[in-house]
N, C-alpha and C positions, 0 to 999 in steps of 0.2 A: 504494500500500500504506500503510495507516494505521500509526501508531506504537503500540507496546505502551504501555499506560496508565502503567506504572512509568517507562519511558524518557521519555515525554512530560512526566510530572511533574518528572523530573530536569531536562529542558531548560528548563522554565518557572522553575526556581529562579534562572537567570541565572549561576550558578557551576557550570560543568559539568566533568566529568572524562571526556572522550570521546577515543576513538582509533579507528583502522580496523584491521580484521583480514582477512586473505585466506587461503583454503585452495585449494591446487592439487592436483588428483588426476589423476595420469597414467593412461594407458590400461592400464598394467600393474598398477594399483591402488596404486602408491606415492603417499603423501600428504605434502604439505608445508604447514606453517602459518607465516604471517608477520604481523607487526604493526608499526605505526609508533610504538607505545608504547615506553618505555625499559625495561620489564620484560616477561618472558614472560607470556602469558595461556593459559588452557586452558578449552575448552568443546567440547561435541559430540564428545568423545573425541579432540580434536586439540590439540596444543601449538603455540601461535603464537609463533615465535621473534622476539625483539626485536633480535638481532644480525645480522639478514639484510641490512640496508641496503636494504630494499625500500620503495618509495614509489609512490603512484599519483596520476594526474591526476584531474580532476573527472570524475565519471561523467555522461555525457549520456544522459538518459532521456526518453522521450516516450510519449504514449498511442498507441493504434493499433498498426500493424504495422511502424513504422519501427524500424531497427536501433539498439539501445543500444550504446554503445562507450565505451571508456576506454583508458588506457595504464598499464602497470606498468613502473617503472624501478628497477633495483637493481644492486648490485655482485655480481659472481660470487664465490662463496665455497664452499670445499670442504665447509663445514658445512651448506650449503643447496643452492643451484643450482650445478652444476659445468658448466664450459664444454664438456667432452667429452660430457656428457649432452645438452646443447642441440644440439651439433654432430651427434650421433648421431640426433637427431630424437625422443628419448624424451619430450619435452614437447609435441610437435606434437598439437594437438587436445585438450590436457588440459582437464579441467573446472575452472572457476574460480568461487569464491563470495566475495563481499565483504560484510562487516558493518560497521555503525556500532555501537560498543560503549562502554558505560560501564566503564572499566577498574577502577573501585572496586567494581563489582558486575556481573560479566559476564553475569548472568541478564537484565540490561537491555540488550538489543541488538535490532537489526533488520537483516534481510538486504536489502541495497541492490542487489546485482547478482548475477546467475547467468548464466554463459555458458561460453565456451571461449577458449583461447589462439589467437590468429591468427598473424600474421607476427612472428617473433622476429629481432632484430638484435643483433649483438655487436660491440663496439668498445672498446678501451682498458680491458679488464678489467671491463666492465659490459655489461648487456644491456637491451634495450628491447623490451617485448612488447605487442602489440595485444590488447585484450580485446574479444571479440565476444559480443553478447547472444544470447538464445535464438532471436530472430526471424531471426538470420543464416541458419538452416537453410532459411528460406522463399526465399532467393535461389538455392537449388539447383534445377536443372531436374528436373521430375518427369514421370512418364508414360512410356509405351512409344513407341519409335521403330519405324516400319514399315520394316524393312530385312531383307535376306537373312541376315546373320549373327545369331547368337544374342545376345540382349540381357542374358542372365543372367551372373552371376559363377560360375565353376566351384565347385560345392560349396555355393552359397547355397540359401535356401528355395525359390526358383523352379527352380533346376537339380536339386536333390535328389541329386546324386551324392555318395556317401559316400567321402571321400578317405582314410578310415582303413582301407579295405579293402586286402588284400594286392594288390600290383601297381600301386597308385596312389601309393605313397610309398616313400621309402627314408630311413632314419636311419643315417648313416655319419660316421666321423671325417674331417676334412679331411686330405688327404695333402700337398697343395701349394696355395698360394694366391698370386696375383699382384695387387698393388694393391687388395686387398680387393674384387676384382671378378671374377677368374677362378679357378675351383676345378678342380683336376686330380686324377684318380683313375687309378691304373695298372690296376686290375682291377675294373671295375664294368659287367659285360656282361649283367646280368639284365634290362635294359630296352632297348627298341629305340632306334635313333638318333633324336634329336630328341624323345624321349618326354617330357622335362621342359621343352621349349621352350614359352614363354608361361606356365609354371608359377611356383612360388614356392620360394625358399630361406628357411627359418626357422632362425635361430641358436638352438641349444639349450644351448650352454655357451660359456664364454670371455668376454672383454671385451665382445663384441657380442651377448651372450645377449638374446633377445627381439626383436632386429631382424629385419626381413623385407626380402628383395630379390626383384625380379621377373626371371625368366630371359629373356635375349635369345636366346642360342644354346645348344644342347646337342648336341655332336658326339661320336660314337663312332667311333674309328679303331683302327688296330693299336697305336698308342702309348697307348691308354687312352681315358678320357672327359674332356672339357673342358666345364665349365658356366660360361657367361659371363652376368653380370648387366647390366641396362641402366645402372645407376648403382652406383658403389662404395658399400659399406656405410659408415655413419657412425662405426664404431668398428673397432679393429684386430682382425684374425682371424689365428690362429696354427694351425700344424699340430697336429692332435690335437683341436681344437675340434669338437664334434659338430653336424652340421647335419641338417635334415630337408628332403629334396627332394620336392616335390609335382608330380604330373603336370600338364601344361599342355593347353590347349584352344585351337584356332584359330577357334572359333565357327562352324565349318561343320557342316551337317546330316550330311554323310558321317562326319565325325569323331565327332559325337555318337552316331551309330548304331554305327559299327564299333569305336571305341576305348572308349566308355563304356556302350554298349547302353542308351541313355537317350533315344531319339528321341521318346518320348511326352512328355517334359518339355522338348523343344526350344523355346526362346523367340524364335525368329526366323521369318521368312517366306520360305522358300527359293524359292518359286515366283513371287515378284514379278518382273515383266519388267525386264530391265536397260535401260541407256540405249541400247543398240544396237537394242532393239525400237522405240524412238521413231522411229528413222530407217528402219525397215523399210517395204517397199511390197509390194503384192500381186504374186504371180508365178503363172504357169500351173502347175497341178497342186497348189497349196496349198489346203487346205480353208478356205473363208471363211464358215463357218457360225456364228461367234461362240462356238464352244466353247473348251475349255481348250487352252492352248498346250502343256501337258504331258500326254502320254498314258502 
């Protein structure tokens, strides 16, 4: 990327007034600005704070499809990044942009890096975050897998199930919670046993608002309903906090047909022979005409 003419002319003077600025945009839209200058800067509608204690290592960039990377290091501050927010995962996958800026005239700047936050580490009142370039997405496996279970995510563009329809969700206050992981309800009988298993819990209020948990178990008994997550939420949950429970799917064609009436959009291959078929052998009375194994 070429330098803007004004910034290039400033660099050629030999007496520069340069600094770096970073913008971090979380997935919930919350935006944070940081700079290593000793005064706040403002551009593109963002105020870049000078008191954040944030610094960054050299940005490694290359041509082609190799992954750009860097690191950001800073002190945890209630005015900027809070440890409880990092612990809760609110910064996971956040978008990051980094500029080289003439602090004397912020219109003279160049965007040097755009990517996302990778691994975050916390120790001794500070954090260290890996910055991943846009080409990082190319490391993700793409394409369909030929398998019996459905390859779609319930409710996505391929699945097309509308989880806002009645019967597929419930918004209720938490009655009792254990270890930020198990939610108990004395009277929640409007849904079958295991209805929410493999579904999601979305926190709608409280300290954990916005966080999402995946449901491991959903049991309905005479004592009420117990919904257990695979992992504890990253923030505290209290009685009275409102949650949204979304129906789960076990990826089987029978579930797609009977629970969601959505077999036309099933993204699996239920008639693929299993491993036991590979060990099969001809037997008397079996048709050996090369036709379908499923009649």
